[in-house]
N, C-alpha and C positions, 0 to 999 in steps of 0.2 A: 350516530343515528343509523337506524336500519329501516329499510323499506318493508312494508307488509308483504308477506309471502302468499302468493296465490299459485294456483296450479300452473298457469303459463310462465310465471316467474321462476318456479321451481324447474320447469322443463328447460328454460333458458340457461339456468345455472348449471344443470347437469348435462346439457346437450354436448358440450365439448368432450365429455367422457363417454357418453353413450354412442355418439356417431362412430368413432373408431372401433369401439367394441362390436357394434353391429357389422362393420366391415370385416372384422376378424372372424366373426361367426360365419359370414358369407364365404370367406376363403376356406374356413374349416370344412364347410359343407360342400361347396362347389369346386374347390381347388383353384389352381391358377391357370387361366387360359386367356385368349385374346379379348374376351368380353369382361371377365372378372378382374383382369389386370387393372382396370380403371376404377374398381370399387374404392381403393385406397385414396385416389385423387378426389373422388366425390365426397368421401368422408372428411378429408382434409379441408376441402372447400366449405363443407357445412360447418366444420369446427371454426374456421376462420370467420365465416359469416356470423356465427353465434357470438364469437369473441368481439366482433365489431359492434354488433347490436348491444351486447352487454357493456362494452366500453362507452358507447353513447349514453346508455341509461345511467350508469354510475357516475360518469363525469359530468353529465348534465344536472344531476341532483346533488352531487357531492355526498351521497349516502351509500351504504353497503347493503347487501342482501345476505342474510344468513338462513340456511335451510336445515332444519332438524339438528342444529348444533354440529353438523358434520362438514358442511360446505359454506364458504363465505366468499361472495363476489364483491370486491371493491376495486378501486382504480388500479391498484398494483397488480392484483391477480388478473384483471381484465387485460392489462397491458401485456403481461406474460403470456396470456392465452393468444393474443394477437401474434406474438413472436412464434409460439409453438405452431399456430395455424399456418403462418406464412412459410416457415421452413418445412413443415410437413407437406404442404401443398407442392412446394418445389421438389422435394425428395420423391413424393409419390408420382408426380408427373414424369419424372425421369426414370422411375423404376421399371416400367414395362419395356422400354428400349434396352435398358441395362440387362435385365434378366433374359430378354429375347436373345441378346448376343451371347450370354453365358450358356443358355440352352443350346444355341446353334453350335457353339464351340465344344460342347460336351463337358463343360466345367461344372455343371449342376444338372439336376434332374427335376421333372415336374413335381415329384413329391417334396423335394427340397424347396422348390419355388412356392408351393402351398405353405410350407412351414414359414418361409420368409414373409408371406403375406399376413399370416396370423400373428407372428411375433412383432412385426413392425407396427401393426395397428394396435396391438396390446401395449406396446412400448409408448406410442403416442398417447393412448388413453391414460397410462400410468403417469406420464408427465403432466397431463391436464389435471388429474386428480391431485398431484402434489401441489400445484399452485392454487387449487381451489380449497384444499383442506383447511378448515378452521382450527383443527386440533393438531398439535405438534406431533402427537403419536401417529395419527393417520398420515401426516406428511412424511414422516420417517418411513412408514410402511410403503408408501407409494414410491419413494426414492429407492428403497431397497428392491422393490419390484422391478424398477428399471435396470438394476444391476443383473438380476436373474434373467430377464428377457434379453437384454443386449449381449449377455455372455454367449448365448447360442448364436446370435447374429455375428458377433466377432469371429466365432469359429465356424462360420457358414461354409467357407471353402475347405475342402478336405486336404489340408496341407499341414505339415508339422509346424510351420511358422504361425499359422492361424490358431492351431490348437494351443500352442505355447502362449500366444497373446491372450487367448480367452482365459486360460488358467491364471495368468499373471493379473489380468483384469479382475477376476473374481477374488483372488487372494488379497490384493492390495485394497480394492474398494470395500470388501467385506470387513477388513481391519478398520477402515475409516468409518464404516457404518456402525461398527461396534462402539467406537469412540463417541459417535454422535448419539447412540442409544444411551450410553452412560451419562452423557450430558443432559439428555432429556429426563432421565431418571432423577438427576440432581435438581433440575428445574421443578419437576413434580414434587419432590421433597420440600424444596423451598416454598413452593406455593401452598402446600398443605399446612406448613408451619406458619405461614403468613395469614392463615384463616380462610383461604379459598376453599370452596367445596370441591369434592372429588370430581364433579362434572366440569368445573371451571379450571382445575389445576393445570391442564394442558391446553386450554383454549387460548389462542393467540391474543384475541381482543381483551379477554379478562386479565391475562397476564400483563398486557401493556398498561391497562388501567391501574393495576395494583403493583406495578414493578417497584415502586419506591418502598414497598413493605417487604420485599424479598431479602433474604439474608445475603449480605454482600460477599461473605467468605465462600458460601456455597455457590453463589452465582459466578464468582470469579473462576472457580474450577470448571463450572459448567460451560462458561464462555470459551475457555481454552479448548475443552473437549469438543464442543460443537463446531468451532472454527476449524480445528484439525479434521474432524470427522466429515463434515460437509465440504470442507476445502479439498479433501482427498477426491471426492466425486467431481468437484469443480476444476480439478487439474492444477491446483495451486501447489507450489513447492512448500515443503519438501516431500509431499506425498503424491508426486506427479508421475512417477515412473511408469505407471500402466498406460498412460495416454498415448505416447508415440506408437507403441506396439499395437494397441487396440485400434486406433484410427487408421493405421496403415494397412491392417489386415482385413478389416470389415468391408463389406460391399460398399461401393461409393455412395449410394443414397443413405445407407445407415451411417457412414462416416459424416455425411452432411448433417444428419439429425443429431448425432452425438456431439460433434464439435459446434454446430450452429445453435443448438438449443439445450441439450442435456446439461452441458457445463453451466449454462445460465440458470437452469432450473435449480441445480444444486446451490448456486450462489444466491438465488432467491431465498432459499432457506436461511442462509447467513444474514440476509437483509432483515428477515422477520425476527431473527434472534437479536440482531443489533438494536432494534427498536426497544426491546425489553431490557437488554444489558446496559444501554446508554443511560436509562433512568435508574436502574438498580445500582450501577457502579460508577456512573459518570462516563463521558465519552472517551476518556483517555485509554481505558483498557482495550476496547475494541479497536481504537485507532492504532495503538501500538501493535496489536496482533495483525491487523490488516496491512499496515505499512510494511511490517517485516515479511509477511507472505508475498506482498506485491513485489518488493525489491528482489526477494529471493527468486521469484518466478521469472522476472525480467532477466536476472543474471543467468539463470539456468538456460533460458531460451537463447540469449545472446551467445553464450559459450558453445552450445550444441549446434546452433545454426551455422556457425562459421565453417565447420568442416563437414556439413551434411552432404550426402551423395544420393539421397533418396527423396524424390519430390513429394511423396505422400507423407513421409515422416517430417519433411520440411513444413508442410501445412499443419501437422500435428503440433510441432514445437511452436509454431506461430500462435496456436490456440492458447498455449501456456502464457505467451507474452500478453495476449489480449485479456486473458483472465486476470493477469497481474495488474494491467491498467484499470480494469473494472474494480479490483480490490482497492487500488490506490484512490480511485474516485470515491468509493464507499467510505474509506477511512477519513477523507476530508469531511464528508457528511453535510455540507451546505446544500441549499436548494439547487444552486447552479451545478454543483458537482454531481448531485444525484440525478438531475435531468440529463446531464452528459452521460452518466453511467447507463441509464436506461436507453438512451439513444444509441450508445455504443453497443449494448446488448443486441438491439435490433439490427444495427448496421453490420455487426460482426456475423450475426446469423445469416443475413442475406449474402454478404461477401464470401464467407467461408463455404456456404452451400454452393455458390457458383463455382468455386475453385475445386471442391471435392467432386462435384458432379462432372466437371470437365476433365479432371484428372482421372476419373474412372474410365472414361472412354479412351484417353491416352494409354492407360494401362492395358485395357482390353486389346487395343490395336497393336501395341508393341510387345505385350507379354512381359514387360519389365517396368519397375518403378524407379529405375536408376536414372539420374539426371542425364548422364552421358548418352543413354539410349534414346532420349527425347530431343537430342540436338536437332536444330533445323526445323522446328515445329512450324514456324511461319511459312516455310516453303512447302511443307507437306500438307498443311491444312490451315489456310489463312483464317477461316472463321473460328475454328477451335483454338488456334493460337491467339487470335484477337480476344476471345472470351477469357482465356486463361490469363493473358497479359493484363486485361482490364481488371480482373479479379485481384491480381497481385498489386496493382496500383491502389485498389480499394483497401486491400490489406495493409499496405504501407501508410495509409492515412493521407493520401493525396487528394486535393480537390478535383472534382466537385463531390466526391463521395462523402457519405455522412460520417465516416470514421474520422475524417479531418475535423469536422465541426465538433464532434464529441471529444476528441483528444485536445483540441484548443480549449474547450470548456473545462476539462479536468485540469489542464495546466493553469488556466486563469484562476480557477477556484482554489487550487493548491497554494499559489503565491498569496492570494488574498487571505487564506486561512493560516498563514504562517508556517506552511510546510514547504517552503522554497527549497530547502536542502533535499527533501525526498523527491521533489519534482525535478531538480537539477540532476540527481542521480538517475532517475528514470529516463530523462531525455538523453543522457550519455549512453545508456544501455540501448535505448531505441535507435540511436545513430548506428551502433554496431549491428543491430538487427536489420535495419534498412539496407545497410551496405551488404550484409550477407545474403539477404533475400534478393536484392537487386542483382548481385553477381550471379547467383544460381539461376534466376529468371532469365537473365540475358543469355546465358549458355543454352538454356532450353529453347528460347524463342528465336534467337538470332544466329546461333552457331550453324555450322555445316552439318548436314545429316550424317549419321554414323556410317551409312552405306551409300554408295553412289546411286544405286538403283532403288532408293527408298520410295515406297508407294504412298499415295495420299492416304490420310487417316480419315475414317468415317466419323460423322457427327450427326446422329439421328435428329430428326426435326423436333420431336417432343423434348428431347434433352436440351437441344439448342434453345428452344423456346423458354424452358425453365431457367436456364443459365442467363439468358439475355434479360428475362423479366426480373431476375434477382438483381442484376447489375443496374438496370434502369431504376428500379425501386430504391436501391442504395444511393444512386446519384440524385434522385429527386428528393430524398430525405436530407441530403447534404445541402440542397438549395432552399428547401422550406419544409418545416415540420407542421405547418398549419393544420393539416387533417388530423394530426395526433397531438396538437398543442395542449388542449385541455386535459386529455388523458395523461400525457407525459407529466404535466405539472401536478395533477392530482395524485398520480402514482409516486412522484418524488416526495410530495408532502407526507404520504403514508410511510414511505421508506425512511424519512427523516424524523418521524414521530410527531409531526406538527399537525396531523389531521386525525 
């Protein structure tokens, strides 16, 4: 069922896209200065507020809103907008202090800062459009737009490593997006031959209603291409190679956005495809694909984290691990598993934002992202060390943080669904990951400073506020999800194809 569309409803649906676009225009016209630096935070706060209002509306009625056949607001898209808004608010709150330090050190210029403001806001708008798009083609275009926009942000710093990371990111993600495009073409072909009109052939809701009529042979090939294509952007193995370079070279707030929410937006596309494929092919096909990608991602993360010497790349490899867990939960596909998956998406976004934002200030102060260079962090900056350490605890899935609750939910759902062997393999790999991250974290936080005359590390107030807010929110969600309970269950029902 859909709600009637009025002008206020249409504004509510498109506000998450319009707000960051207006901020981007503001940066383009006015540039980056002490006043305009906060435009992004205001736009992100407005996006989050619109997402909360939309979530209340759709979860309260159990209905969706479709506008002009282009945008569709339901519980799942509203939940993803909450994730985008929350992480965007954290990143934009921390951006002014981060860029001020870069400008003061001569690492960037006012012109580059203006470009940063325009690109980050356009990037946020593209992610919002991706989760609102009712048409698979529009969703593909929005996700491809995030690749183009973030490529310039990955190469923001004028260094050889940043340039190489940007090119690697573009080449690998473009290859993945091409695969996803081919998958969408095949879905369109199957839809037309099933009798759908040209207007409905790529409409997600129409495809879900007529999924049983789609040709299984064509849809099987399409499912493989779409999982590989969007899985590339989500950082799933075997197409994950771009992620450590891009996340380690991008400015810290951009890394927070990319790891905290861009990967999840790409996986959102897989969830939408899964609803269609499960009816057209049965749940076994997507389950096999996602379990394989999940275990491969966990294995890659475990192997590469053991000998890691760079703390920014360590956080990036951890993102591969968590996307693997999300894929495993989606493969299970029960209501408990999907609620846990969505909670994990939000918790990971909050925890990883806190870690990347704090690591950005560590890197600015030390001039190095080597773990050995950050030894003795607790002695040099107790607040920064405490925030980073708490973020690592959240990342490792320890209570009271929400990642503990979501991981327990995935494990319980997996054993109940008869996937105990996959859960057991995942738990063994997670033990290796916990040991590796714990060892590296201990060296950074509790070791002796690299130099005897090590100076205290600065931690700007606005950045500290953003990091602490992220950690507190992640902990509160681990204690209770009651503010998001109805929205979570509504979104899980849509992702599971039962609503």
